[in-house]
C-alpha positions, -999 to +999 in steps of 0.1 A: -351-119-192-385-134-173-393-127-141-415-135-109-427-109-089-439-131-056-465-118-031-466-083-034-489-064-028-498-049-063-510-014-068-523-015-102-534+019-106-568+016-128-589+027-106-593+042-070-591+019-041-580-014-061-553-034-051-540-069-051-521-092-031-507-118-056-481-125-087-467-105-116-451-118-146-425-100-166-417-109-195-390-091-209-404-053-219-444-061-208-461-075-185-473-109-189-494-113-162-510-096-129-526-112-098-528-151-100-497-168-117-498-182-156-490-220-145-473-220-184-452-192-171-416-200-164-392-173-145-353-170-149-355-153-120-381-148-088-382-123-063-404-129-033-420-096-025-439-103+001-441-070+026-436-051-009-458-028-026-456-032-062-465+000-082-460+017-115-424+034-119-425+071-114-427+099-142-411+130-136-425+152-160-409+185-160-366+189-143-335+195-154-315+172-144-280+182-148-288+211-125-276+186-098-242+205-102-255+239-086-275+216-058-274+240-025-258+267-042-272+300-035-304+283-019-306+324-004-320+345-029-355+360-029-368+351-057-363+333-091-350+357-108-329+368-084-316+331-082-315+322-124-294+357-120-266+340-099-273+299-117-268+315-158-235+326-149-221+288-138-242+275-164-224+293-191-189+281-179-204+244-183-189+218-204-203+190-221-182+167-196-199+182-167-236+174-180-225+142-181-212+134-147-241+159-131-267+136-153-253+103-143-259+116-109-293+126-113-302+093-130-288+076-097-312+095-075-339+096-097-339+055-096-326+053-060-365+068-052-390+053-075-384+075-110-380+056-138-390+086-166-381+121-169-385+150-188-356+172-193-347+208-202-315+216-203-283+223-226-256+203-240-286+170-241-261+150-261-244+143-224-276+140-208-286+119-240-255+094-234-264+092-198-296+079-208-286+052-232-260+042-207-286+037-177-312+017-195-347+036-181-369+061-202-365+095-206-377+122-232-344+154-233-356+183-247-340+212-268-344+240-251-341+269-269-333+305-258-332+341-273-337+352-309-346+336-344-309+334-354-293+319-322-328+288-317-318+277-352-278+272-346-293+252-317-313+227-339-284+224-365-261+214-328-290+190-316-295+173-353-261+167-353-252+154-312-279+145-298-303+131-329-282+104-333-291+098-299-325+092-298-335+059-298-361+038-276-372+040-251-354+079-253-370+102-270-369+141-273-391+176-270-389+213-281-385+230-252-379+267-255-375+280-220-403+302-215-421+337-230-397+357-212-363+344-224-375+333-260-385+362-289-415+358-305-398+345-335-381+318-314-416+306-299-431+302-334-400+283-345-406+258-316-438+253-328-434+244-359-399+224-353-422+200-330-450+203-351-429+193-380-410+162-360-441+151-343-428+156-306-443+180-277-432+213-268-422+222-229-421+248-221-423+275-183-455+293-176-469+316-152-440+301-125-441+335-109-464+368-105-435+390-122-437+366-149-472+375-159-474+409-142-438+414-171-461+398-195-491+418-193-472+447-194-453+440-225-482+420-247-510+433-229-519+390-224-511+363-198-481+345-205-509+315-220-533+340-237-501+354-257-487+320-267-523+311-277-521+344-298-487+328-316-506+299-321-484+278-297-504+252-291-518+243-331-517+207-337-494+194-306-490+187-273-470+209-248-461+200-211-463+235-192-445+236-159-458+252-130-484+275-141-487+286-102-503+323-117-530+309-143-558+331-144-597+328-145-596+333-180-564+317-182-580+281-167-611+286-189-590+282-225-568+257-209-589+229-207-597+225-239-557+231-252-539+202-259-517+204-234-507+193-194-497+211-159-466+197-146-465+208-107-433+216-093-446+222-055-407+216-041-395+241-063-422+265-061-416+267-024-386+274-024-381+300-048-413+320-031-433+314-067-469+304-048-491+274-043-507+262-077-540+255-073-535+219-087-575+206-073-591+233-087-572+225-124-582+184-118-618+197-110-621+220-140-608+188-158-571+203-167-547+174-168-522+176-142-490+158-136-462+162-115-423+174-116-395+180-094-379+207-114-340+204-106-315+198-081-309+232-074-344+247-072-358+215-052-327+200-040-332+166-049-354+143-075-371+127-050-409+120-065-422+105-037-414+137-021-428+154-045-460+138-041-470+143-004-455+180-007-482+182-034-511+162-014-505+185+015-509+219-004-537+205-025-553+206+011-548+248+010-549+256-023-584+234-035-612+267-032-637+245-020-619+229+004-620+195-010-579+177-001-567+162-035-568+127-024-540+102-025-551+079-058-551+113-076-517+123-069-504+088-073-521+094-107-501+124-120-468+109-114-475+076-128-512+069-150-514+105-161-482+110-173-480+080-190-509+089-211-498+123-218-462+108-229-480+085-252-462+056-232-484+024-229-471+020-191-481+041-156-504+013-148-493-031-143-516-048-162-511-074-192-495-062-219-481-031-205-447-020-204-425-040-174-420-006-158-426-011-119-412-003-086-415-020-052-415-005-023-402-023+014-429-018+037-411-034+065-406+000+084-415+014+113-425+047+095-452+027+077-465+003+103-495-005+102-499-001+069-536+002+068-547+020+031-520+016+011-525+042-011-523+070+020-490+048+031-476+060-005-483+092+000-483+106+030-452+082+042-434+061+019-398+079+016-376+077-016-355+049+002-378+023+005-381+019-030-351-008-036-362-028-071-373-010-100-375-018-136-375-007-168-388-028-198-376-056-178-347-045-171-337-047-132-321-014-129-322-005-092-315-040-071-317-040-032-315+002-035-280-004-056-277+006-095-272-020-114-252+001-142-238+028-126-209+026-096-222+050-068-191+060-053-173+070-086-201+091-097-197+108-066-166+112-070-163+126-102-197+151-103-173+167-074-145+172-091-163+188-120-177+209-094-142+217-079-131+225-113-160+250-125-151+269-096-116+275-108-131+287-143 
């Protein structure tokens, strides 16, 4: 289908400060033009976007989508470890149907706040992959590994039997060993070798807390990053490193030369008392930084626009030289930088790029006057201002409502699932 988006304020994300008022033509999965309408373009559908900002759809580079089941549960634990001690017993009760209904709700929530892609790390990923297929959005579920080598080999066999048949563009996958403190040395090596053999990236939590660092230093006499380097974890494989709140100065020097990107999860890091990642410093040192929500049980939502806002505010505190993160830098973390890291021809609004974009309604009291649209997107826009989302040219969110899912029945299903889990 050909779609004409007319009269929008377009943020192409091709360079800082650049925006234009004009039209966008979507020819199925590819953008046909941006700016001035091509006279030969005949649209099947026209959306008058006057008063709307057109922006590439957002990339959630680290999440645990189905953890929405445990939203608003055990929120007063003092540390990450204390919280995990409450969460793990619930996770042990989950069955694929629980993951499916929670993934559906997570996808709806993501779409309604502008996210068109998510990078997941969770169990029973065949259920999440099924929900993604139903939704039409982009995603990269991860083969989550825990424990020893024997268990990891069994998880890989199960993945190949149940998840791999569901992997087909726009669904790709990664190998996701949970963390250095939950995976044996053999499992971490196995994860690397599997990722290298299959040509997929790695996805791991790293230096999320001071305790993780101190425990690793005590056991291995190395920081978590240096421990992974010694295991050849980064050899010929790209890695997405979630959190990185407590990288040492030496870690940062090493990381800038590795095939890796940091994924900043500000809400979760604050809620779990993990700390504030010095994102402005990372960027200044040439370390790629992306943005994630973490799971909805440690956030407690999947609103990436809220993460942009918080990242910008915290960036004003964490920069050692006092230079704040610019709004454009934060937008890059959620769009163009992420698309580049994931190898997707997206994250920018340009002819020939993927037809992945959102329309944000600016006709709101909290956006008047708009003034600088880049500042508005990071400091003023709310997730609920997103009214349209296109993925590969298909309209997945229209006037704030998902086009492929029924919201009331999805809410009922997850509430029923949670009630059942509590009785198990």
